[in-house]
N, C-alpha and C positions, 0 to 999 in steps of 0.2 A: 542165107538160104531160108526160104519160107516154103513150107508144105502145108496145105490145107486139104483135108478130106471131107467132102460133103457125103454124108451117108444116112442110112436109116438102120435101126437096131437089128432087124430081122432080114437084112439084105446079105445074101451069101457072098456075092462079089465084094461088097463092102467089108465084110469080115475077113475075107482072104487078103484084101489090100492092107487091112490093119495088121494082120499077121506078117505080111511081107515087110511093111515099114518097120515093125518091131524087130524082125529077124535081121534086117540090114542096119539097125540102129539109126534110123532116120527119124528125127524129131518131127512131129506133126501136130496140127490142131485138128480135132474132129468137130465138124459142124453137123449136129444131128437135126435133120430136116423134119423129123417127126415132132421133136420137142419144140423146135423153133421154125415155124412155117416160112418166116422171112428168109431163111437160108435156101429154101426151095425156090423162092422168088429170084434169089441171086443166081441159082443154077439156070433157071429159065432165061435170065438176062444174058447169060453166056451163050445161049442158043441150044441148051440141052433140055430134054424132057424129064430125065430122071437121074438117079444116082447109081453107082458112084461117080463122082467127079473129083479128081485130084488136081489142085492148082499148085504148080511148082514155079516159084518166083514169078507169079503172074500169068503163067501159061497153063490153060486148062487142059486136062487129059481126061477124056471120057472112058468109062468102063475099066476093065481089068487090063492094064498095059504096064506091067512092072518094068519091062525093058525101056519103054519111053520115059518113065519116071527117072530111072537110073541115068539115062542119056541126059535129061535136063539137069540133073544134079552133077553132071560131069563124072559119073561113076559107071559108065558103060563097060560091059565086059566082066563085071564082078560076078562071082559065082557063090 
């Protein structure tokens, strides 16, 4: 399982997603688009204009969609 979170430090939705991933003990890689502008280029190549974008096993999920992330991880219905 691979989870990558494209984010920026002062992005509220990004920080909520980080907390969600930690709370559910989901290992993830953070790609800071502020420190590494090439990551923002990757986001744009996926067809999105901004962050957060979470990529779960190659499937991009835009915005704050924790249920979709759990579904892609095969963990839907967890509380």
